N, C-alpha and C positions, 0 to 999 in steps of 0.2 A: 265502239270505243271512241271517245272524243279525241280530237287531235291535240298534240302537245302545243303549248303556248310559250312563245319566247318574246322577250322585250328588246326593242331596238330604239335608238335615240329619236328617230323621226320617220314617219311614213308620208310626210307631206309631199305631194306631187307624184307619189308612186301609183302607177296604173298597171293593169293586167299586161303581161308581156315583159315587164321590167325585171331586173335581177337586183335583189337586195343582199348586201353583204353584212353578215353578222360576225363581229369579232370579239375577242377578249373572253371574259368569264362566261358570258352568255353563250358564245359559240362552243367553248369548252364543255359547258354543261350539256348542250345539245349533242355534241359529237362523242365525248368521252363518257358521260354519265348516262344519258338517254340512248346512246348508241344509234342515233339517227343515221341512215345511209342514203345514198343517192336514190332518188325516186320516191322516198317517203314524203308524205304530206304533213304539214304543220301550219300553225297560225302564228303570225307576227303581229305584235301590237306596239304602239308607242305610248300607251297610257293616256293619250289625249283624244281618245275617241276613234282613232283610225286603226283598222286592222287589215291584214292581208292573208289570204290562204294561198299557199304555194307548195312547191315540191323542192326537195333538196337537189340542187344541181351539182354541187361539189362540196367536199369537206377537206379541211386541213386540221392541224393540231389545235389551233385557236381561231379557226375561220370556217364559216359556213355560208355558201352562196345559195340563195333561195330564188327560184323562178316563180314569180307571182302569177297566179291564175285568176284571182278575183280580189277585189278590194271592197271595203265597206267603211262608212263613216257614221258613227252613232252620235246623236245629239247628247249634250251634257245632261245627265239625269237631274230631274227637278222633283221636289225641292232639293236644294243642296244642303246637306246636314253637316254642321260643324260640331265636333265633340271635343270638349275640354276634359282631359284625363289627368288627374292628379298623379304624381309619381308614386307608384307602389313599390314595395320592397321586392327584391329578387327579380325573377323573370316574369312576374305577373304583368308587367308593362307590355312586354312583347305579346303575351297572350291577349291582352286587351286590344292592342293594335290589330292583331290578326282577326279577332272577332268583329271589331268595328269595320274593318275592311270588307270582310265577308258579308256584312249586313248592309253595306253601301254607303258608309260615311264618305263625304267628299273631302273633309278636312279634319285633321286630328291635331290638337294643340296640347303638347305636354305642359303641365302646370306645376310649378314649384310652390305648392300650397304651404301655408304656415305650419300645418300639422303633418306634412309629409315626412316620413322617416328617411326615405331615400333623398340623397342630395346629388345633383349634377353640378360639378364644378371642374373647371380646367379641362384636362385631357379626358376625364371621365365623362364630362358633358358631351364632348365631341363624339366619343365612342358610343355613348348611349343613344344619342340622336341618330347616328349612322345606323345603329342596330334597329331602331324603330322604323327608320325609312326603308331599310332592307326588308324588314318583316312586312311592311305594308306592300312593298313591290312584289314580294314572293306570294303573299296572300292574294293579291289582286290577280296575279297570273293563275294561281290555283283556282280562284273563283271565276276565272275567265272574264274578268271585267276589262272593257276597253278603255274605261276612264279609271285611272289610279288615284287614290287619295293623296292629298298634299299633307305632309307632316311638317308643321311649323317648327321653328326654333323654340327653345324653352321660354315659357312666358311666366311672368310674375303675376301676383294678384291684381296689380294696377292694370296690366295689359288685358287680363281676362275680363275685368270690370268694363273696360273700354269696348272690348269685343261684344259683351252682352248688351251694352247701350245701343249698339248699331244693329242688333238682331231683330228680325220681325217677330220671332217667338223665342223665348228662352225658357228652358225647363231645367231646373236645378234639382238634382237628386241629393237628398239630405236625410239623415236618420230621423229627424223630427218630422 
């Protein structure tokens, strides 16, 4: 069985023998949901290519101390694929983000296309973007990716056109 993966803000400078403290929701998930106990092994990642394998040294209600046994640093995957995703209705946007993350997208750009039925405005925009980012983060952990995709802020057609101008290769999926 593969080791559980948990996200930390940074593993920069962490070496074998160090202790990494995981706090907040991530620690709560590890301790209360996964029920990790002292001595159990797990993987920590920062989503920026760095990972650490360690053992649970101690637990608290919203705290987890991990004794690092080994570390790794993976190069950024190449080529870096950016996907522009028009806003779909309902929860299909989260499904698209999940699948794009699983297949290795480096960057996901939500697009307010002229024909999109869904509209992100005001508070809904902030909540929807937060949901897409959370989905990408959780899917990356599930897929055991050490590099997590970046989810940009909502883009309009002008911003997408500018993004395409700077691309080495642009593939546009269209019904025609």
